[in-house]
Backbone atoms as SQL, in Angstrom:
CREATE TABLE atoms (id INTEGER PRIMARY KEY, chain TEXT, resi INTEGER, resn TEXT, atom TEXT, x REAL, y REAL, z REAL);
INSERT INTO atoms VALUES
  (1, 'A', 1, 'ALA', 'N', 17.451, 7.966, -9.969),
  (2, 'A', 1, 'ALA', 'CA', 17.457, 7.827, -8.521),
  (3, 'A', 1, 'ALA', 'C', 16.825, 9.062, -7.897),
  (4, 'A', 2, 'GLY', 'N', 17.597, 10.060, -7.518),
  (5, 'A', 2, 'GLY', 'CA', 17.047, 11.295, -6.967),
  (6, 'A', 2, 'GLY', 'C', 16.245, 11.091, -5.709),
  (7, 'A', 3, 'ALA', 'N', 14.961, 11.457, -5.744),
  (8, 'A', 3, 'ALA', 'CA', 14.101, 11.388, -4.568),
  (9, 'A', 3, 'ALA', 'C', 13.948, 9.968, -4.050),
  (10, 'A', 4, 'LEU', 'N', 14.059, 8.975, -4.915),
  (11, 'A', 4, 'LEU', 'CA', 13.888, 7.593, -4.485),
  (12, 'A', 4, 'LEU', 'C', 15.084, 7.065, -3.699),
  (13, 'A', 5, 'GLU', 'N', 16.185, 7.800, -3.669),
  (14, 'A', 5, 'GLU', 'CA', 17.354, 7.353, -2.921),
  (15, 'A', 5, 'GLU', 'C', 17.066, 7.253, -1.435),
  (16, 'A', 6, 'ARG', 'N', 16.084, 7.991, -0.929),
  (17, 'A', 6, 'ARG', 'CA', 15.797, 7.958, 0.505),
  (18, 'A', 6, 'ARG', 'C', 15.116, 6.658, 0.918),
  (19, 'A', 7, 'TYR', 'N', 14.580, 5.910, -0.041),
  (20, 'A', 7, 'TYR', 'CA', 13.924, 4.649, 0.267),
  (21, 'A', 7, 'TYR', 'C', 14.936, 3.520, 0.274),
  (22, 'A', 8, 'ARG', 'N', 14.886, 2.723, 1.310),
  (23, 'A', 8, 'ARG', 'CA', 15.728, 1.534, 1.347),
  (24, 'A', 8, 'ARG', 'C', 15.041, 0.455, 0.536),
  (25, 'A', 9, 'ASP', 'N', 15.841, -0.410, -0.057),
  (26, 'A', 9, 'ASP', 'CA', 15.254, -1.529, -0.770),
  (27, 'A', 9, 'ASP', 'C', 14.492, -2.406, 0.215),
  (28, 'A', 10, 'ALA', 'N', 13.472, -3.043, -0.278),
  (29, 'A', 10, 'ALA', 'CA', 12.697, -3.982, 0.515),
  (30, 'A', 10, 'ALA', 'C', 13.292, -5.376, 0.314),
  (31, 'A', 11, 'LEU', 'N', 12.826, -6.315, 1.112),
  (32, 'A', 11, 'LEU', 'CA', 13.325, -7.688, 1.023),
  (33, 'A', 11, 'LEU', 'C', 12.170, -8.661, 0.852),
  (34, 'A', 12, 'ARG', 'N', 12.395, -9.686, 0.023),
  (35, 'A', 12, 'ARG', 'CA', 11.412, -10.769, -0.093),
  (36, 'A', 12, 'ARG', 'C', 11.517, -11.608, 1.169),
  (37, 'A', 13, 'GLN', 'N', 10.377, -11.813, 1.791),
  (38, 'A', 13, 'GLN', 'CA', 10.331, -12.545, 3.042),
  (39, 'A', 13, 'GLN', 'C', 10.796, -13.988, 2.891),
  (40, 'A', 14, 'ASP', 'N', 10.473, -14.617, 1.778),
  (41, 'A', 14, 'ASP', 'CA', 10.761, -16.040, 1.626),
  (42, 'A', 14, 'ASP', 'C', 12.243, -16.347, 1.450),
  (43, 'A', 15, 'ASP', 'N', 12.989, -15.482, 0.749),
  (44, 'A', 15, 'ASP', 'CA', 14.400, -15.808, 0.507),
  (45, 'A', 15, 'ASP', 'C', 15.366, -14.669, 0.834),
  (46, 'A', 16, 'GLY', 'N', 14.842, -13.528, 1.292),
  (47, 'A', 16, 'GLY', 'CA', 15.706, -12.431, 1.701),
  (48, 'A', 16, 'GLY', 'C', 16.340, -11.638, 0.572),
  (49, 'A', 17, 'THR', 'N', 15.906, -11.888, -0.672),
  (50, 'A', 17, 'THR', 'CA', 16.490, -11.134, -1.774),
  (51, 'A', 17, 'THR', 'C', 15.989, -9.697, -1.760),
  (52, 'A', 18, 'SER', 'N', 16.844, -8.813, -2.205),
  (53, 'A', 18, 'SER', 'CA', 16.529, -7.393, -2.241),
  (54, 'A', 18, 'SER', 'C', 15.538, -7.099, -3.365),
  (55, 'A', 19, 'VAL', 'N', 14.583, -6.233, -3.077),
  (56, 'A', 19, 'VAL', 'CA', 13.615, -5.783, -4.078),
  (57, 'A', 19, 'VAL', 'C', 13.703, -4.256, -4.120),
  (58, 'A', 20, 'PRO', 'N', 14.171, -3.690, -5.223),
  (59, 'A', 20, 'PRO', 'CA', 14.248, -2.228, -5.311),
  (60, 'A', 20, 'PRO', 'C', 12.862, -1.602, -5.092),
  (61, 'A', 21, 'PHE', 'N', 12.840, -0.453, -4.431),
  (62, 'A', 21, 'PHE', 'CA', 11.580, 0.237, -4.175),
  (63, 'A', 21, 'PHE', 'C', 10.793, 0.452, -5.463),
  (64, 'A', 22, 'LEU', 'N', 11.500, 0.738, -6.553),
  (65, 'A', 22, 'LEU', 'CA', 10.824, 0.961, -7.836),
  (66, 'A', 22, 'LEU', 'C', 9.972, -0.238, -8.252),
  (67, 'A', 23, 'HIS', 'N', 10.368, -1.442, -7.877),
  (68, 'A', 23, 'HIS', 'CA', 9.601, -2.645, -8.200),
  (69, 'A', 23, 'HIS', 'C', 8.575, -2.949, -7.110),
  (70, 'A', 24, 'ALA', 'N', 8.993, -2.802, -5.869),
  (71, 'A', 24, 'ALA', 'CA', 8.105, -3.118, -4.745),
  (72, 'A', 24, 'ALA', 'C', 6.839, -2.276, -4.778),
  (73, 'A', 25, 'LYS', 'N', 6.977, -0.997, -5.142),
  (74, 'A', 25, 'LYS', 'CA', 5.803, -0.115, -5.101),
  (75, 'A', 25, 'LYS', 'C', 4.689, -0.600, -6.028),
  (76, 'A', 26, 'PHE', 'N', 5.049, -1.221, -7.156),
  (77, 'A', 26, 'PHE', 'CA', 4.019, -1.719, -8.065),
  (78, 'A', 26, 'PHE', 'C', 3.340, -2.970, -7.504),
  (79, 'A', 27, 'GLU', 'N', 4.122, -3.857, -6.903),
  (80, 'A', 27, 'GLU', 'CA', 3.517, -5.043, -6.288),
  (81, 'A', 27, 'GLU', 'C', 2.625, -4.640, -5.126),
  (82, 'A', 28, 'TRP', 'N', 3.097, -3.674, -4.305),
  (83, 'A', 28, 'TRP', 'CA', 2.278, -3.191, -3.201),
  (84, 'A', 28, 'TRP', 'C', 1.010, -2.510, -3.718),
  (85, 'A', 29, 'ALA', 'N', 1.094, -1.797, -4.818),
  (86, 'A', 29, 'ALA', 'CA', -0.087, -1.114, -5.363),
  (87, 'A', 29, 'ALA', 'C', -1.145, -2.118, -5.802),
  (88, 'A', 30, 'HIS', 'N', -0.745, -3.171, -6.494),
  (89, 'A', 30, 'HIS', 'CA', -1.725, -4.186, -6.913),
  (90, 'A', 30, 'HIS', 'C', -2.349, -4.869, -5.709),
  (91, 'A', 31, 'ALA', 'N', -1.543, -5.146, -4.704),
  (92, 'A', 31, 'ALA', 'CA', -2.077, -5.736, -3.472),
  (93, 'A', 31, 'ALA', 'C', -2.993, -4.742, -2.758),
  (94, 'A', 32, 'GLY', 'N', -2.624, -3.461, -2.799),
  (95, 'A', 32, 'GLY', 'CA', -3.446, -2.423, -2.168),
  (96, 'A', 32, 'GLY', 'C', -4.808, -2.295, -2.819),
  (97, 'A', 33, 'TYR', 'N', -4.831, -2.385, -4.126),
  (98, 'A', 33, 'TYR', 'CA', -6.107, -2.336, -4.845),
  (99, 'A', 33, 'TYR', 'C', -7.006, -3.478, -4.377),
  (100, 'A', 34, 'ASP', 'N', -6.461, -4.692, -4.377),
  (101, 'A', 34, 'ASP', 'CA', -7.249, -5.852, -3.950),
  (102, 'A', 34, 'ASP', 'C', -7.703, -5.722, -2.499),
  (103, 'A', 35, 'THR', 'N', -6.819, -5.244, -1.638),
  (104, 'A', 35, 'THR', 'CA', -7.158, -5.060, -0.226),
  (105, 'A', 35, 'THR', 'C', -8.290, -4.057, -0.070),
  (106, 'A', 36, 'LEU', 'N', -8.196, -2.942, -0.783),
  (107, 'A', 36, 'LEU', 'CA', -9.213, -1.900, -0.653),
  (108, 'A', 36, 'LEU', 'C', -10.544, -2.305, -1.272),
  (109, 'A', 37, 'VAL', 'N', -10.526, -3.118, -2.307),
  (110, 'A', 37, 'VAL', 'CA', -11.782, -3.656, -2.845),
  (111, 'A', 37, 'VAL', 'C', -12.466, -4.494, -1.762),
  (112, 'A', 38, 'GLY', 'N', -11.671, -5.284, -1.036),
  (113, 'A', 38, 'GLY', 'CA', -12.225, -6.073, 0.064),
  (114, 'A', 38, 'GLY', 'C', -12.794, -5.208, 1.166),
  (115, 'A', 39, 'VAL', 'N', -12.094, -4.131, 1.514),
  (116, 'A', 39, 'VAL', 'CA', -12.588, -3.206, 2.538),
  (117, 'A', 39, 'VAL', 'C', -13.886, -2.561, 2.067),
  (118, 'A', 40, 'ALA', 'N', -13.935, -2.181, 0.803),
  (119, 'A', 40, 'ALA', 'CA', -15.103, -1.481, 0.253),
  (120, 'A', 40, 'ALA', 'C', -16.361, -2.345, 0.266),
  (121, 'A', 41, 'ARG', 'N', -16.200, -3.636, 0.323),
  (122, 'A', 41, 'ARG', 'CA', -17.370, -4.531, 0.338),
  (123, 'A', 41, 'ARG', 'C', -18.128, -4.500, 1.655),
  (124, 'A', 42, 'ASN', 'N', -17.531, -3.923, 2.682),
  (125, 'A', 42, 'ASN', 'CA', -18.172, -3.846, 3.996),
  (126, 'A', 42, 'ASN', 'C', -18.690, -2.436, 4.237),
  (127, 'A', 43, 'PRO', 'N', -19.965, -2.303, 4.545),
  (128, 'A', 43, 'PRO', 'CA', -20.533, -0.970, 4.777),
  (129, 'A', 43, 'PRO', 'C', -19.792, -0.237, 5.892),
  (130, 'A', 44, 'ASP', 'N', -19.518, 1.032, 5.674),
  (131, 'A', 44, 'ASP', 'CA', -18.865, 1.905, 6.661),
  (132, 'A', 44, 'ASP', 'C', -17.486, 1.427, 7.082),
  (133, 'A', 45, 'ALA', 'N', -16.830, 0.606, 6.276),
  (134, 'A', 45, 'ALA', 'CA', -15.506, 0.098, 6.634),
  (135, 'A', 45, 'ALA', 'C', -14.409, 1.082, 6.250),
  (136, 'A', 46, 'HIS', 'N', -13.348, 1.040, 7.015),
  (137, 'A', 46, 'HIS', 'CA', -12.144, 1.831, 6.769),
  (138, 'A', 46, 'HIS', 'C', -10.946, 0.973, 7.120),
  (139, 'A', 47, 'ILE', 'N', -9.757, 1.432, 6.759),
  (140, 'A', 47, 'ILE', 'CA', -8.523, 0.767, 7.142),
  (141, 'A', 47, 'ILE', 'C', -7.503, 1.857, 7.438),
  (142, 'A', 48, 'THR', 'N', -6.705, 1.649, 8.471),
  (143, 'A', 48, 'THR', 'CA', -5.700, 2.654, 8.810),
  (144, 'A', 48, 'THR', 'C', -4.481, 2.518, 7.895),
  (145, 'A', 49, 'TYR', 'N', -3.692, 3.569, 7.863),
  (146, 'A', 49, 'TYR', 'CA', -2.460, 3.535, 7.071),
  (147, 'A', 49, 'TYR', 'C', -1.544, 2.411, 7.546),
  (148, 'A', 50, 'ASP', 'N', -1.405, 2.266, 8.861),
  (149, 'A', 50, 'ASP', 'CA', -0.545, 1.199, 9.387),
  (150, 'A', 50, 'ASP', 'C', -1.071, -0.176, 9.013),
  (151, 'A', 51, 'ALA', 'N', -2.393, -0.361, 9.098),
  (152, 'A', 51, 'ALA', 'CA', -2.984, -1.666, 8.777),
  (153, 'A', 51, 'ALA', 'C', -2.829, -2.004, 7.300),
  (154, 'A', 52, 'ILE', 'N', -3.012, -1.014, 6.420),
  (155, 'A', 52, 'ILE', 'CA', -2.860, -1.334, 4.998),
  (156, 'A', 52, 'ILE', 'C', -1.387, -1.563, 4.660),
  (157, 'A', 53, 'ALA', 'N', -0.478, -0.835, 5.300),
  (158, 'A', 53, 'ALA', 'CA', 0.955, -1.070, 5.069),
  (159, 'A', 53, 'ALA', 'C', 1.309, -2.504, 5.447),
  (160, 'A', 54, 'ASP', 'N', 0.800, -2.959, 6.580),
  (161, 'A', 54, 'ASP', 'CA', 1.059, -4.337, 7.011),
  (162, 'A', 54, 'ASP', 'C', 0.423, -5.333, 6.050),
  (163, 'A', 55, 'ALA', 'N', -0.802, -5.054, 5.610),
  (164, 'A', 55, 'ALA', 'CA', -1.500, -5.953, 4.677),
  (165, 'A', 55, 'ALA', 'C', -0.748, -6.071, 3.356),
  (166, 'A', 56, 'LEU', 'N', -0.220, -4.954, 2.847),
  (167, 'A', 56, 'LEU', 'CA', 0.506, -4.981, 1.578),
  (168, 'A', 56, 'LEU', 'C', 1.785, -5.803, 1.702),
  (169, 'A', 57, 'GLN', 'N', 2.487, -5.614, 2.803),
  (170, 'A', 57, 'GLN', 'CA', 3.730, -6.355, 3.000),
  (171, 'A', 57, 'GLN', 'C', 3.456, -7.849, 3.201),
  (172, 'A', 58, 'THR', 'N', 2.396, -8.167, 3.921),
  (173, 'A', 58, 'THR', 'CA', 2.056, -9.565, 4.169),
  (174, 'A', 58, 'THR', 'C', 1.596, -10.255, 2.890),
  (175, 'A', 59, 'SER', 'N', 0.722, -9.613, 2.135),
  (176, 'A', 59, 'SER', 'CA', 0.166, -10.272, 0.945),
  (177, 'A', 59, 'SER', 'C', 1.184, -10.427, -0.184),
  (178, 'A', 60, 'THR', 'N', 2.158, -9.514, -0.261),
  (179, 'A', 60, 'THR', 'CA', 3.165, -9.626, -1.319),
  (180, 'A', 60, 'THR', 'C', 4.405, -10.393, -0.883),
  (181, 'A', 61, 'GLY', 'N', 4.591, -10.506, 0.433),
  (182, 'A', 61, 'GLY', 'CA', 5.809, -11.128, 0.929),
  (183, 'A', 61, 'GLY', 'C', 7.022, -10.223, 0.770),
  (184, 'A', 62, 'ILE', 'N', 6.779, -8.937, 0.501),
  (185, 'A', 62, 'ILE', 'CA', 7.865, -7.963, 0.366),
  (186, 'A', 62, 'ILE', 'C', 7.775, -7.012, 1.556),
  (187, 'A', 63, 'ARG', 'N', 8.819, -6.984, 2.363),
  (188, 'A', 63, 'ARG', 'CA', 8.826, -6.174, 3.578),
  (189, 'A', 63, 'ARG', 'C', 9.915, -5.113, 3.516),
  (190, 'A', 64, 'THR', 'N', 9.665, -4.024, 4.225),
  (191, 'A', 64, 'THR', 'CA', 10.656, -2.965, 4.355),
  (192, 'A', 64, 'THR', 'C', 10.689, -2.522, 5.808),
  (193, 'A', 65, 'ASP', 'N', 11.866, -2.079, 6.258),
  (194, 'A', 65, 'ASP', 'CA', 11.945, -1.525, 7.607),
  (195, 'A', 65, 'ASP', 'C', 11.776, -0.009, 7.587),
  (196, 'A', 66, 'THR', 'N', 11.529, 0.543, 6.411),
  (197, 'A', 66, 'THR', 'CA', 11.214, 1.967, 6.295),
  (198, 'A', 66, 'THR', 'C', 9.832, 2.177, 6.916),
  (199, 'A', 67, 'PRO', 'N', 9.668, 3.161, 7.796),
  (200, 'A', 67, 'PRO', 'CA', 8.357, 3.386, 8.424),
  (201, 'A', 67, 'PRO', 'C', 7.273, 3.668, 7.371),
  (202, 'A', 68, 'PRO', 'N', 6.054, 3.149, 7.577),
  (203, 'A', 68, 'PRO', 'CA', 4.979, 3.352, 6.605),
  (204, 'A', 68, 'PRO', 'C', 4.749, 4.796, 6.167),
  (205, 'A', 69, 'PRO', 'N', 4.823, 5.786, 7.062),
  (206, 'A', 69, 'PRO', 'CA', 4.599, 7.160, 6.587),
  (207, 'A', 69, 'PRO', 'C', 5.588, 7.595, 5.501),
  (208, 'A', 70, 'ASP', 'N', 6.729, 6.924, 5.428),
  (209, 'A', 70, 'ASP', 'CA', 7.745, 7.303, 4.442),
  (210, 'A', 70, 'ASP', 'C', 7.557, 6.641, 3.084),
  (211, 'A', 71, 'TRP', 'N', 6.668, 5.633, 2.969),
  (212, 'A', 71, 'TRP', 'CA', 6.532, 4.950, 1.671),
  (213, 'A', 71, 'TRP', 'C', 5.097, 4.653, 1.243),
  (214, 'A', 72, 'ILE', 'N', 4.141, 4.627, 2.155),
  (215, 'A', 72, 'ILE', 'CA', 2.788, 4.146, 1.827),
  (216, 'A', 72, 'ILE', 'C', 2.077, 5.035, 0.803),
  (217, 'A', 73, 'ALA', 'N', 2.404, 6.315, 0.758),
  (218, 'A', 73, 'ALA', 'CA', 1.730, 7.211, -0.195),
  (219, 'A', 73, 'ALA', 'C', 1.991, 6.808, -1.642),
  (220, 'A', 74, 'THR', 'N', 3.167, 6.260, -1.917),
  (221, 'A', 74, 'THR', 'CA', 3.497, 5.913, -3.305),
  (222, 'A', 74, 'THR', 'C', 2.598, 4.806, -3.849),
  (223, 'A', 75, 'PRO', 'N', 2.472, 3.646, -3.187),
  (224, 'A', 75, 'PRO', 'CA', 1.552, 2.645, -3.727),
  (225, 'A', 75, 'PRO', 'C', 0.094, 3.101, -3.695),
  (226, 'A', 76, 'LEU', 'N', -0.287, 3.896, -2.693),
  (227, 'A', 76, 'LEU', 'CA', -1.677, 4.377, -2.652),
  (228, 'A', 76, 'LEU', 'C', -1.960, 5.348, -3.793),
  (229, 'A', 77, 'THR', 'N', -0.977, 6.136, -4.190),
  (230, 'A', 77, 'THR', 'CA', -1.146, 7.014, -5.351),
  (231, 'A', 77, 'THR', 'C', -1.355, 6.177, -6.611),
  (232, 'A', 78, 'LEU', 'N', -0.614, 5.084, -6.726),
  (233, 'A', 78, 'LEU', 'CA', -0.796, 4.189, -7.879),
  (234, 'A', 78, 'LEU', 'C', -2.183, 3.546, -7.858),
  (235, 'A', 79, 'VAL', 'N', -2.686, 3.203, -6.671),
  (236, 'A', 79, 'VAL', 'CA', -4.048, 2.666, -6.563),
  (237, 'A', 79, 'VAL', 'C', -5.054, 3.716, -7.020),
  (238, 'A', 80, 'ALA', 'N', -4.861, 4.959, -6.596),
  (239, 'A', 80, 'ALA', 'CA', -5.762, 6.048, -7.005),
  (240, 'A', 80, 'ALA', 'C', -5.765, 6.203, -8.525),
  (241, 'A', 81, 'GLU', 'N', -4.576, 6.087, -9.136),
  (242, 'A', 81, 'GLU', 'CA', -4.492, 6.167, -10.599),
  (243, 'A', 81, 'GLU', 'C', -5.218, 5.000, -11.266),
  (244, 'A', 82, 'MET', 'N', -5.136, 3.804, -10.673),
  (245, 'A', 82, 'MET', 'CA', -5.871, 2.650, -11.218),
  (246, 'A', 82, 'MET', 'C', -7.371, 2.911, -11.181),
  (247, 'A', 83, 'CYS', 'N', -7.845, 3.486, -10.067),
  (248, 'A', 83, 'CYS', 'CA', -9.273, 3.771, -9.934),
  (249, 'A', 83, 'CYS', 'C', -9.737, 4.761, -10.999),
  (250, 'A', 84, 'VAL', 'N', -8.950, 5.809, -11.234),
  (251, 'A', 84, 'VAL', 'CA', -9.294, 6.801, -12.261),
  (252, 'A', 84, 'VAL', 'C', -9.327, 6.125, -13.628),
  (253, 'A', 85, 'ARG', 'N', -8.290, 5.356, -13.915),
  (254, 'A', 85, 'ARG', 'CA', -8.194, 4.686, -15.212),
  (255, 'A', 85, 'ARG', 'C', -9.368, 3.723, -15.438),
  (256, 'A', 86, 'ASN', 'N', -9.823, 3.081, -14.353),
  (257, 'A', 86, 'ASN', 'CA', -10.928, 2.113, -14.455),
  (258, 'A', 86, 'ASN', 'C', -12.303, 2.760, -14.298),
  (259, 'A', 87, 'GLY', 'N', -12.353, 4.072, -14.062),
  (260, 'A', 87, 'GLY', 'CA', -13.629, 4.756, -13.868),
  (261, 'A', 87, 'GLY', 'C', -14.331, 4.321, -12.590),
  (262, 'A', 88, 'GLU', 'N', -13.563, 3.986, -11.579),
  (263, 'A', 88, 'GLU', 'CA', -14.104, 3.488, -10.306),
  (264, 'A', 88, 'GLU', 'C', -14.011, 4.562, -9.227),
  (265, 'A', 89, 'PRO', 'N', -14.758, 4.377, -8.150),
  (266, 'A', 89, 'PRO', 'CA', -14.634, 5.306, -7.014),
  (267, 'A', 89, 'PRO', 'C', -13.216, 5.252, -6.434),
  (268, 'A', 90, 'GLN', 'N', -12.825, 6.318, -5.772),
  (269, 'A', 90, 'GLN', 'CA', -11.497, 6.373, -5.162),
  (270, 'A', 90, 'GLN', 'C', -11.430, 5.490, -3.918),
  (271, 'A', 91, 'LEU', 'N', -10.922, 4.294, -4.094),
  (272, 'A', 91, 'LEU', 'CA', -10.794, 3.342, -2.991),
  (273, 'A', 91, 'LEU', 'C', -9.874, 3.868, -1.901),
  (274, 'A', 92, 'THR', 'N', -8.934, 4.708, -2.265),
  (275, 'A', 92, 'THR', 'CA', -7.989, 5.224, -1.274),
  (276, 'A', 92, 'THR', 'C', -8.662, 6.111, -0.227),
  (277, 'A', 93, 'ALA', 'N', -9.884, 6.550, -0.488),
  (278, 'A', 93, 'ALA', 'CA', -10.630, 7.340, 0.498),
  (279, 'A', 93, 'ALA', 'C', -10.972, 6.497, 1.732),
  (280, 'A', 94, 'LEU', 'N', -10.845, 5.187, 1.626),
  (281, 'A', 94, 'LEU', 'CA', -11.135, 4.295, 2.750),
  (282, 'A', 94, 'LEU', 'C', -9.975, 4.213, 3.739),
  (283, 'A', 95, 'VAL', 'N', -8.836, 4.780, 3.368),
  (284, 'A', 95, 'VAL', 'CA', -7.652, 4.733, 4.238),
  (285, 'A', 95, 'VAL', 'C', -7.677, 5.974, 5.145),
  (286, 'A', 96, 'VAL', 'N', -7.596, 5.720, 6.451),
  (287, 'A', 96, 'VAL', 'CA', -7.693, 6.797, 7.438),
  (288, 'A', 96, 'VAL', 'C', -6.496, 6.747, 8.398),
  (289, 'A', 97, 'SER', 'N', -6.253, 7.858, 9.057),
  (290, 'A', 97, 'SER', 'CA', -5.144, 7.915, 10.025),
  (291, 'A', 97, 'SER', 'C', -5.418, 7.040, 11.239),
  (292, 'A', 98, 'VAL', 'N', -6.586, 7.197, 11.797),
  (293, 'A', 98, 'VAL', 'CA', -7.007, 6.384, 12.958),
  (294, 'A', 98, 'VAL', 'C', -8.490, 6.101, 12.820),
  (295, 'A', 99, 'ILE', 'N', -8.920, 5.035, 13.432),
  (296, 'A', 99, 'ILE', 'CA', -10.345, 4.720, 13.458),
  (297, 'A', 99, 'ILE', 'C', -10.861, 5.068, 14.850),
  (298, 'A', 100, 'ALA', 'N', -11.781, 6.004, 14.899),
  (299, 'A', 100, 'ALA', 'CA', -12.350, 6.433, 16.172),
  (300, 'A', 100, 'ALA', 'C', -13.778, 5.929, 16.272),
  (301, 'A', 101, 'PHE', 'N', -14.075, 5.345, 17.395),
  (302, 'A', 101, 'PHE', 'CA', -15.439, 4.865, 17.622),
  (303, 'A', 101, 'PHE', 'C', -16.137, 5.812, 18.575),
  (304, 'A', 102, 'VAL', 'N', -17.331, 6.229, 18.212),
  (305, 'A', 102, 'VAL', 'CA', -18.074, 7.172, 19.026),
  (306, 'A', 102, 'VAL', 'C', -19.203, 6.450, 19.713);
C-alpha cells in the first residue's frame, strides 16, 4: 500500500464495482497509449491533461473522483515506458497543460 493509499479506488461505470487503483492504472495506460497514437496521427496535435484523463476514463469505463493531477502521471508514466520498450517516440510529449492559440 504505502504511497498508493492516497488514491481512492475507481469504479466501473457499467456496474459500479470497485476497481483498485493498482488495476485501473494499467487499463488507463493501455487506453492512453491508443489515445496518444491517435493524437500523434494529426500534425501539430496536442491533448491537455484534463482531456486525456477524461478520454482514459471514458474509453475504459473506469472512473475516479480523484482529481486528474493526483493520478494522471501514473498511467502516463506507464505509457512512456511502453514507448521506450517499443523503441517509439515519447507519445507523452503530446500531453500539455493548456493549449494556447496564437
